[in-house]
C-alpha positions as CSV (number, residue, x, y, z in Angstrom):
1,M,-53.9,-46.0,85.6
2,S,-54.3,-48.9,88.0
3,D,-51.3,-51.3,88.6
4,S,-53.8,-54.1,87.8
5,I,-53.5,-53.5,84.1
6,L,-51.4,-56.4,82.7
7,W,-50.8,-55.1,79.2
8,K,-49.5,-57.4,76.5
9,T,-47.5,-55.6,73.9
10,V,-49.1,-55.6,70.4
11,H,-46.9,-55.7,67.3
12,P,-47.4,-54.6,63.7
13,V,-48.4,-57.9,62.2
14,N,-49.4,-57.7,58.5
15,I,-53.0,-56.4,58.3
16,D,-54.1,-59.2,55.9
17,R,-52.8,-61.8,58.3
18,L,-54.4,-60.3,61.3
19,A,-57.7,-59.9,59.4
20,E,-57.6,-63.6,58.5
21,A,-57.3,-64.5,62.1
22,R,-60.0,-62.0,63.1
23,V,-62.6,-63.2,60.6
24,Q,-62.0,-66.9,61.4
25,S,-62.3,-66.1,65.1
26,H,-65.5,-64.0,64.4
27,W,-67.0,-67.1,62.7
28,A,-65.8,-69.3,65.6
29,I,-67.7,-67.3,68.3
30,Q,-70.9,-67.8,66.4
31,I,-70.7,-71.4,67.7
32,L,-70.7,-70.0,71.3
33,S,-73.6,-67.7,70.4
34,A,-75.5,-70.7,68.9
35,L,-75.2,-72.6,72.1
36,A,-76.3,-69.6,74.1
37,D,-79.4,-69.3,72.0
38,A,-80.1,-73.0,72.5
39,C,-79.5,-73.2,76.2
40,I,-79.9,-69.7,77.9
41,P,-83.2,-67.8,78.3
42,V,-83.3,-65.1,75.5
43,E,-82.7,-61.5,76.5
44,A,-84.4,-58.7,74.5
45,D,-81.0,-57.0,73.9
46,D,-79.3,-60.3,73.1
47,S,-77.0,-60.0,76.1
48,H,-77.4,-63.7,76.7
49,T,-75.1,-64.2,73.8
50,N,-72.3,-61.8,74.7
51,L,-68.9,-62.8,76.0
52,G,-66.5,-62.1,78.7
53,W,-62.7,-62.7,79.0
54,R,-60.6,-65.3,80.8
55,A,-57.1,-63.9,80.9
56,D,-55.6,-67.2,82.1
57,L,-57.0,-69.0,79.1
58,E,-56.7,-66.1,76.7
59,A,-60.3,-67.0,75.9
60,L,-63.6,-65.3,75.1
61,V,-66.2,-67.0,77.4
62,G,-69.9,-67.3,77.1
63,R,-72.4,-66.8,79.8
64,E,-73.1,-69.7,82.2
65,T,-76.1,-71.9,81.2
66,P,-78.8,-73.0,83.7
67,D,-77.0,-76.4,83.7
68,G,-73.8,-74.8,84.9
69,F,-71.4,-74.8,81.9
70,H,-69.8,-72.3,79.6
71,L,-68.3,-72.4,76.2
72,A,-65.0,-70.6,75.6
73,L,-62.9,-69.8,72.5
74,K,-59.2,-69.9,73.2
75,I,-58.1,-67.5,70.5
76,P,-54.4,-68.3,70.2
77,F,-55.2,-71.9,69.7
78,L,-58.5,-71.5,67.8
79,T,-59.9,-74.1,70.2
80,I,-63.4,-74.3,71.7
81,S,-63.6,-75.6,75.3
82,L,-66.5,-76.6,77.5
83,L,-66.0,-75.3,81.1
84,D,-67.9,-76.3,84.2
85,S,-69.3,-73.8,86.7
86,F,-65.9,-73.7,88.4
87,G,-64.1,-72.9,85.2
88,K,-62.6,-76.3,84.9
89,E,-62.2,-77.6,81.3
90,F,-64.5,-80.6,80.6
91,A,-63.6,-81.1,76.9
92,S,-62.0,-79.2,74.1
93,L,-62.0,-79.2,70.3
94,P,-59.3,-77.6,68.2
95,L,-61.2,-76.0,65.3
96,S,-58.4,-76.2,62.7
97,G,-59.4,-78.7,60.1
98,K,-63.0,-78.7,61.3
99,T,-66.1,-77.1,59.7
100,I,-68.6,-75.0,61.5
101,E,-71.2,-77.8,61.1
102,E,-68.8,-80.4,62.5
103,S,-68.0,-78.1,65.4
104,L,-71.7,-77.6,66.2
105,Q,-72.3,-81.3,66.2
106,W,-69.3,-81.7,68.6
107,V,-70.8,-79.0,70.9
108,A,-74.2,-80.8,71.0
109,G,-72.5,-84.1,71.8
110,V,-70.3,-82.8,74.6
111,V,-73.1,-80.9,76.2
112,E,-75.2,-84.1,76.2
113,R,-72.3,-85.9,77.9
114,F,-71.9,-83.1,80.4
115,T,-75.7,-83.0,81.3
116,G,-76.5,-86.6,80.8
117,R,-79.5,-85.8,78.6
118,T,-80.4,-85.0,75.0
119,M,-80.5,-81.3,74.1
120,E,-84.0,-79.9,73.6
121,Q,-82.8,-77.5,71.0
122,V,-79.9,-78.1,68.5
123,P,-77.4,-75.2,68.3
124,R,-77.8,-73.3,65.0
125,L,-76.0,-70.3,63.6
126,R,-78.0,-67.0,63.5
127,D,-78.9,-65.6,60.1
128,Y,-77.3,-62.2,60.1
129,E,-74.6,-60.5,58.0
130,M,-71.1,-61.7,58.7
131,P,-67.8,-60.9,57.0
132,D,-67.2,-63.1,54.0
133,H,-65.0,-66.1,54.5
134,L,-64.9,-69.6,53.1
135,V,-65.5,-71.0,56.6
136,G,-69.0,-69.6,56.3
137,S,-69.6,-71.7,53.2
138,G,-68.5,-75.0,54.6
139,A,-64.7,-74.8,54.5
140,T,-62.6,-75.9,57.4
141,F,-60.9,-73.5,59.9
142,D,-57.2,-73.0,59.5
143,R,-54.7,-72.1,62.3
144,S,-51.6,-72.1,60.1
145,D,-50.6,-68.6,61.3
146,P,-50.5,-68.9,65.1
147,E,-48.6,-65.6,65.4
148,A,-51.6,-63.7,64.0
149,F,-54.0,-65.5,66.3
150,Q,-51.8,-64.6,69.3
151,E,-51.7,-60.9,68.3
152,L,-55.5,-60.9,68.0
153,A,-55.7,-62.4,71.5
154,N,-53.4,-59.7,72.9
155,W,-55.8,-57.0,71.5
156,F,-58.8,-58.7,73.3
157,H,-56.8,-59.1,76.5
158,N,-55.8,-55.5,76.5
159,S,-59.2,-54.2,75.7
160,F,-60.9,-56.0,78.6
161,S,-58.2,-55.1,81.0
162,L,-58.1,-51.4,80.2
163,L,-61.9,-51.0,79.9
164,D,-62.5,-52.7,83.2
165,D,-60.0,-50.3,84.8
166,I,-61.7,-47.3,83.3
167,L,-65.3,-48.4,84.0
168,E,-64.6,-49.1,87.6
169,W,-64.7,-45.4,88.2
170,E,-67.9,-44.7,86.3
171,E,-71.1,-44.4,88.3
172,D,-73.5,-45.7,85.7
173,A,-71.9,-47.9,83.1
174,T,-72.4,-51.4,81.6
175,L,-69.7,-54.1,81.9
176,A,-67.2,-54.5,79.0
177,R,-68.5,-57.4,76.9
178,C,-67.7,-58.8,73.4
179,W,-70.8,-58.9,71.1
180,P,-70.8,-61.8,68.6
181,H,-72.5,-59.9,65.7
182,H,-69.8,-57.2,65.3
183,F,-67.0,-58.9,67.3
184,D,-66.2,-55.7,69.2
185,V,-65.5,-55.3,72.9
186,G,-67.6,-52.4,74.2
187,A,-69.5,-50.8,77.1
188,L,-71.9,-47.9,77.6
189,I,-71.7,-45.0,80.0
190,S,-75.1,-43.4,80.7
191,M,-75.3,-39.6,80.1
192,G,-79.0,-39.3,81.0
193,K,-81.2,-40.9,83.6
194,P,-79.7,-43.7,85.8
195,Y,-79.7,-47.0,84.0
196,D,-81.0,-45.4,80.9
197,F,-78.6,-45.6,77.9
198,S,-80.7,-43.7,75.4
199,E,-78.2,-41.0,75.9
200,S,-74.8,-42.5,76.3
201,I,-71.1,-42.7,75.3
202,G,-69.9,-46.0,73.9
203,L,-66.3,-47.0,74.3
204,G,-64.4,-50.0,73.3
205,M,-62.2,-51.8,70.8
206,S,-62.9,-53.2,67.4
207,P,-60.4,-55.8,66.1
208,G,-61.1,-54.4,62.6
209,D,-64.2,-54.0,60.4
210,S,-65.5,-52.2,57.4
211,S,-64.5,-48.8,58.8
212,Y,-60.8,-49.8,59.5
213,S,-59.1,-53.0,58.6
214,E,-56.8,-52.7,61.6
215,P,-57.8,-52.9,65.3
216,Y,-58.9,-49.6,66.8
217,W,-60.2,-48.0,70.0
218,Y,-63.4,-45.9,69.7
219,I,-65.3,-43.5,71.9
220,N,-68.6,-42.4,70.4
221,P,-71.6,-40.4,71.8
222,Y,-75.2,-41.5,71.1
223,P,-77.2,-39.9,69.6
224,N,-74.8,-38.0,67.3
225,P,-74.2,-34.5,68.6
226,E,-75.7,-31.6,66.7
227,K,-72.3,-29.8,66.9
228,Q,-69.3,-32.1,66.7
229,P,-66.2,-31.2,68.7
230,E,-63.1,-30.0,67.0
231,E,-60.5,-30.4,69.8
232,E,-57.3,-32.2,68.9
233,L,-57.0,-35.7,70.3
234,P,-53.8,-37.0,71.9
235,S,-51.8,-40.2,71.1
236,G,-52.4,-39.9,67.3
237,G,-56.2,-40.2,67.7
238,H,-58.6,-38.5,65.3
239,W,-62.4,-37.8,64.9
240,H,-64.2,-40.3,62.6
241,R,-67.0,-38.5,60.7
242,E,-68.2,-40.8,57.9
243,G,-71.3,-42.9,58.7
244,W,-70.8,-42.5,62.4
245,F,-69.1,-39.9,64.7
246,G,-66.6,-40.7,67.4
247,A,-63.0,-40.6,68.5
248,V,-60.7,-43.2,67.0
249,L,-57.2,-44.5,67.8
250,R,-56.0,-46.9,65.2
251,G,-53.8,-49.8,65.9
252,S,-51.0,-48.4,63.8
253,A,-50.7,-45.5,66.2
254,V,-50.4,-47.9,69.1
255,W,-47.8,-50.2,67.5
256,G,-45.4,-47.3,67.0
257,N,-45.1,-46.9,70.8
258,P,-44.0,-50.3,72.1
259,E,-42.6,-49.1,75.4
260,D,-45.7,-47.3,76.8
261,Q,-48.7,-48.7,74.8
262,A,-51.1,-48.9,77.8
263,Q,-50.5,-45.3,78.8
264,H,-50.8,-44.2,75.2
265,C,-54.2,-45.7,74.9
266,R,-55.4,-44.5,78.3
267,Q,-54.4,-40.9,77.5
268,F,-56.5,-41.1,74.3
269,I,-59.5,-42.6,76.0
270,D,-59.5,-40.2,78.9
271,A,-59.2,-37.2,76.6
272,A,-62.0,-38.3,74.3
273,L,-64.3,-39.1,77.2
274,K,-63.7,-35.7,78.7
275,I,-64.5,-33.9,75.5
276,E,-67.6,-36.0,74.7
277,K,-69.0,-35.8,78.3
278,A,-68.9,-32.0,77.9
279,L,-71.5,-32.4,75.1
280,Y,-74.2,-33.4,77.6
């Protein structure tokens, strides 16, 4: 593993607390996605809405608009920032105590101040299924548990750092990006024709979802193999077989190894990739 991996130790925060921070942050990045839809030419795969990571800000960062700005969500602070093309902060809004609608109005106003003209399209949330939370029904955001938000940020930091290190050595792979609908960080490795991901292996980190309430790493082949592998996975990983097939390493298996978490996760990912690549 590269020395460039700057791992942040993750801790066994109560799952309910971590889930609360996760779902609020999931709703918060819909604001970033709404601005992308309003300002960036639409891509067929929705990649114009996906997000990268700024380690120095501990922030998920949207793609740059034609006018040269980005929106970022600084997860530990539950704060949205507008950044210029050099990454300098132009304005910021702590979301705690604000509703989504108030936040969208702030975004529109600050973009108009940045560009000096009225927005042609007002940012609006997409109409797709999201995890239930009062924020989605007009309640205000609440950052009363900063420890949980920091733990969530550490998971995102580690996922981008480790995935970038792994993908650097793959010949035909996408970049690691966070996708606003499912809120996971993922990438694809092509197992077929170059730049064709109809046969591929997906790898990434989900901060928690309907499959597992805790964060987890996943490595899953697509399409599902006719014969699923049975080899044992290291580091406490296991094969998930309900609804979808893939290798999974749950957060609880990572928390128990605080001294060597990065190597623990890397061993799991390397082993799962080796097994799944042999399917093709």
